[in-house]
C-alpha positions as CSV (number, residue, x, y, z in Angstrom):
1,M,-26.3,-2.0,-2.9
2,N,-27.5,1.5,-3.7
3,N,-26.8,2.8,-0.1
4,Y,-23.1,1.8,-0.3
5,F,-20.5,4.6,-0.3
6,K,-19.4,5.2,-3.9
7,I,-16.6,7.3,-5.3
8,N,-15.5,8.5,-8.8
9,Y,-12.1,9.5,-10.3
10,I,-12.4,13.2,-9.4
11,E,-13.5,12.5,-5.8
12,A,-10.7,10.0,-5.3
13,T,-8.2,12.5,-6.6
14,F,-9.6,15.2,-4.3
15,L,-9.2,12.9,-1.3
16,I,-5.5,12.3,-2.1
17,V,-4.9,16.1,-2.8
18,A,-6.5,16.8,0.7
19,F,-4.3,14.0,2.2
20,T,-1.2,15.5,0.7
21,A,-2.1,19.0,2.0
22,L,-2.7,17.6,5.5
23,N,0.8,16.0,5.4
24,F,2.3,19.4,4.6
25,F,0.5,20.9,7.6
26,N,1.5,17.9,9.6
27,A,5.2,19.0,9.3
28,I,4.2,22.1,11.3
29,F,2.3,20.0,13.8
30,R,5.3,17.7,14.2
31,K,7.4,20.7,15.2
32,L,4.8,21.7,17.7
33,L,5.0,18.2,19.2
34,I,8.7,18.5,19.5
35,S,8.4,21.9,21.1
36,I,6.3,20.6,23.9
37,N,8.9,17.9,24.6
38,L,6.7,14.9,23.6
39,P,8.8,11.7,23.6
40,D,10.4,10.9,20.3
41,N,8.8,7.4,20.4
42,M,5.3,9.1,20.2
43,I,5.9,11.9,17.7
44,F,6.5,9.7,14.7
45,A,3.4,7.6,15.3
46,I,1.1,10.6,16.1
47,S,2.3,12.7,13.2
48,Y,1.9,9.8,10.8
49,T,-1.6,8.9,11.9
50,L,-3.1,12.4,12.2
51,P,-3.7,13.1,8.4
52,F,-5.4,9.7,8.1
53,L,-7.6,10.4,11.1
54,F,-8.8,13.8,9.8
55,L,-9.5,12.3,6.4
56,F,-11.4,9.3,7.9
57,I,-13.5,11.7,10.0
58,F,-14.3,13.8,6.9
59,I,-15.2,10.7,4.8
60,S,-17.4,9.3,7.6
61,H,-19.2,12.6,7.9
62,Q,-19.8,12.8,4.1
63,A,-21.1,9.2,4.0
64,Q,-23.5,9.9,6.9
65,K,-24.8,13.1,5.2
66,K,-25.6,11.0,2.1
67,N,-26.9,8.1,4.1
68,R,-24.1,5.9,2.6
69,H,-22.6,2.8,4.2
70,I,-18.8,2.2,3.9
71,D,-18.5,-1.5,3.4
72,L,-15.3,-2.7,5.1
73,S,-15.4,-6.4,5.1
74,M,-13.4,-7.9,8.0
75,K,-13.8,-11.5,7.0
76,L,-10.9,-13.9,7.0
77,S,-10.2,-16.1,4.0
78,P,-9.7,-19.9,4.2
79,W,-6.2,-21.0,5.3
80,Y,-5.2,-22.3,1.8
81,I,-5.9,-18.8,0.3
82,Y,-3.4,-17.3,2.6
83,M,-0.8,-19.9,1.6
84,I,-1.4,-18.9,-2.1
85,I,-1.5,-15.1,-1.6
86,F,1.6,-15.0,0.7
87,C,3.5,-17.0,-1.9
88,M,2.3,-14.6,-4.6
89,M,3.2,-11.6,-2.5
90,F,6.7,-12.9,-2.0
91,C,7.1,-13.2,-5.7
92,I,5.6,-9.7,-6.2
93,I,8.2,-8.3,-3.8
94,I,11.0,-9.9,-5.8
95,I,9.7,-8.5,-9.1
96,N,9.1,-5.1,-7.5
97,E,12.6,-4.9,-6.1
98,Y,14.0,-5.5,-9.6
99,I,11.7,-3.0,-11.3
100,S,12.4,-0.3,-8.6
101,S,16.2,-0.9,-9.0
102,L,15.8,0.3,-12.6
103,V,15.0,3.8,-11.4
104,P,18.3,5.8,-11.3
105,R,19.6,6.6,-7.8
106,D,22.3,9.1,-8.9
107,G,22.4,12.5,-10.6
108,S,21.7,16.0,-9.3
109,V,18.0,15.5,-8.7
110,L,17.4,11.8,-8.1
111,G,20.7,11.3,-6.4
112,N,20.0,14.1,-3.8
113,M,16.4,12.9,-3.3
114,Y,17.6,9.3,-2.7
115,K,20.2,10.5,-0.2
116,E,17.6,12.5,1.7
117,I,15.3,9.5,1.9
118,E,18.1,7.3,3.2
119,A,19.0,9.9,5.8
120,F,15.4,10.2,6.9
121,M,15.0,6.4,7.2
122,K,18.3,6.1,9.2
123,E,17.2,8.9,11.5
124,E,13.8,7.4,12.2
125,A,15.3,4.0,12.6
126,K,17.2,5.3,15.6
127,N,13.9,4.9,17.5
128,P,13.2,1.3,16.4
129,I,10.1,0.6,18.4
130,P,7.9,3.5,17.2
131,F,9.4,3.3,13.7
132,F,8.7,-0.5,13.5
133,S,5.2,-0.3,15.0
134,T,4.2,2.6,12.8
135,T,5.7,1.2,9.6
136,V,4.5,-2.4,10.2
137,L,1.2,-1.9,12.0
138,L,-0.2,1.7,11.7
139,A,0.8,2.2,8.0
140,P,-0.8,-1.0,6.7
141,I,-4.0,-0.4,8.6
142,C,-4.4,3.3,7.7
143,E,-3.3,2.9,4.1
144,E,-5.3,-0.2,3.3
145,V,-8.5,1.3,4.9
146,L,-8.0,4.5,2.8
147,F,-6.8,3.1,-0.6
148,R,-8.5,-0.3,-0.7
149,G,-11.3,0.0,1.8
150,I,-12.6,3.4,0.8
151,I,-11.2,4.4,-2.6
152,L,-11.0,1.1,-4.5
153,N,-14.1,-0.3,-2.8
154,G,-16.0,3.0,-3.5
155,M,-14.9,2.9,-7.2
156,L,-16.0,-0.8,-7.5
157,K,-19.3,0.0,-5.9
158,N,-19.6,2.9,-8.5
159,K,-19.5,0.3,-11.3
160,I,-16.0,1.4,-12.5
161,H,-14.3,-1.4,-14.3
162,P,-12.1,-3.4,-11.8
163,I,-8.9,-3.1,-13.8
164,K,-9.3,0.7,-14.1
165,A,-10.3,1.0,-10.4
166,I,-7.3,-1.1,-9.2
167,L,-4.8,0.8,-11.4
168,F,-6.1,4.2,-10.5
169,S,-6.3,3.6,-6.8
170,S,-2.8,2.1,-6.9
171,F,-1.6,5.1,-8.9
172,L,-2.9,7.4,-6.2
173,F,-1.3,5.2,-3.6
174,G,2.1,5.5,-5.4
175,V,1.8,9.2,-5.7
176,T,1.4,9.8,-2.0
177,H,4.8,8.3,-1.3
178,M,6.3,11.3,-3.2
179,N,9.4,9.7,-4.6
180,P,9.9,7.6,-7.8
181,W,11.2,4.4,-6.1
182,Q,8.2,4.1,-3.7
183,F,5.9,5.3,-6.5
184,V,6.9,2.2,-8.5
185,G,6.4,0.0,-5.5
186,G,3.1,1.7,-4.6
187,L,1.8,1.2,-8.1
188,F,3.0,-2.3,-8.6
189,I,2.4,-3.8,-5.1
190,G,-0.7,-1.6,-4.6
191,S,-2.1,-3.1,-7.8
192,F,-1.5,-6.6,-6.5
193,I,-3.1,-5.9,-3.1
194,G,-6.0,-4.2,-5.0
195,F,-6.4,-7.4,-7.0
196,I,-6.5,-9.4,-3.8
197,Y,-9.2,-7.1,-2.5
198,F,-11.2,-7.6,-5.7
199,V,-11.1,-11.4,-5.5
200,T,-11.5,-11.8,-1.7
201,S,-13.5,-8.6,-0.8
202,S,-11.6,-8.6,2.5
203,I,-9.7,-5.6,3.9
204,I,-8.2,-7.8,6.5
205,D,-6.4,-9.8,3.7
206,C,-5.0,-6.5,2.3
207,I,-3.8,-5.4,5.7
208,I,-2.1,-8.7,6.4
209,L,-0.3,-8.6,3.0
210,H,0.7,-5.0,3.6
211,I,2.2,-5.9,7.0
212,F,4.1,-8.8,5.3
213,N,5.5,-6.4,2.7
214,N,6.5,-3.7,5.1
215,T,8.0,-6.2,7.5
216,F,10.1,-7.7,4.7
217,A,11.1,-4.1,3.7
218,I,12.2,-3.2,7.2
219,F,14.1,-6.5,7.6
220,G,15.8,-5.8,4.3
221,M,16.7,-2.2,5.3
222,F,18.4,-3.4,8.6
223,F,20.1,-6.5,7.3
224,F,20.6,-6.1,3.5
225,I,20.9,-2.4,3.1
226,K,24.2,-2.6,1.2
227,N,23.4,-5.5,-1.1
228,E,21.7,-3.6,-3.9
229,E,23.7,-5.5,-6.4
230,I,21.4,-8.5,-5.9
231,F,19.0,-6.7,-8.1
232,S,21.5,-5.4,-10.6
233,R,20.1,-3.7,-13.7
234,K,22.0,-6.3,-15.7
235,I,19.9,-9.4,-15.9
236,D,22.0,-12.6,-15.6
237,F,20.7,-16.1,-16.0
238,N,19.9,-16.7,-12.3
239,L,18.0,-13.4,-11.9
240,L,16.1,-14.0,-15.1
241,L,15.1,-17.5,-13.9
242,I,14.0,-16.1,-10.6
243,L,11.9,-13.4,-12.3
244,V,10.3,-16.0,-14.7
245,I,9.4,-18.3,-11.8
246,S,8.0,-15.4,-9.9
247,F,5.9,-14.2,-12.8
248,T,4.7,-17.7,-13.4
249,I,3.6,-18.2,-9.8
250,V,1.8,-14.8,-9.7
251,I,-0.1,-15.5,-13.0
252,T,-1.0,-19.1,-12.0
253,G,-2.2,-17.9,-8.6
254,S,-4.2,-15.0,-10.1
255,I,-6.0,-17.4,-12.5
256,F,-6.9,-19.7,-9.6
257,L,-8.2,-16.8,-7.5
258,L,-10.3,-15.4,-10.4
259,K,-11.8,-18.9,-11.0
260,R,-12.5,-19.3,-7.3
261,R,-14.2,-15.8,-7.2
262,K,-16.3,-16.8,-10.2
263,K,-17.4,-20.0,-8.5
264,E,-18.3,-18.1,-5.3
265,K,-20.4,-15.6,-7.2
266,E,-22.2,-18.4,-9.1
267,K,-22.8,-20.3,-5.8
268,Y,-24.5,-17.2,-4.2
269,K,-26.7,-16.7,-7.3
270,V,-28.1,-20.2,-7.0
């Protein structure tokens, strides 16, 4: 246990500051890729992956220097666990969509920011194969390895309270998205995925859930982009009922998973 990679609040924050800085330099690198006439279907994927790659190399080097082992469990959970967590994830997406819809999308600051994000997404979506593969495959793998596999796992190994570790790593996850709408999603959905990591200890489970979330988001962007009124700020009876059912399923599932984790720990102690 003592030779596992551990991380504290300051070190976790430093990693995200470094990651943000790398993304700013990445904008320059992206222009370089364009200047050498690299195909558009490669530029988005390469420029997205590069900051993660540099950060993973740095973290791996630091772990080796301190003779620490980064524990990335690749185990799969039983089939019935996936049925439960996918159902919970669907409910979390519904709740998150409503909460995110409460963030204003008009005004001189937020309105312009939202328009810029929409324009960026529409521009990247013109190349659907690299956009889809990066958003649905590369992003979940890179982000889950960093935020759950390294930061959250390192904080848990450092004996930081699970709730604090989950919330703080999810806060950092939200901050990296650099806009208020995705910050809410990063914090909320990130906390749920962090909870799943805590109860299953499987980075694979986190990646699969992240893939499911991003696939749903992309599907929604292409087919339901104009139907924002579904999650109107005004709660009618139907929406209230959906939210109550969603919260109930998430809470019930969470209690079951926590009890299962407790039983698993007791079984290994015997």
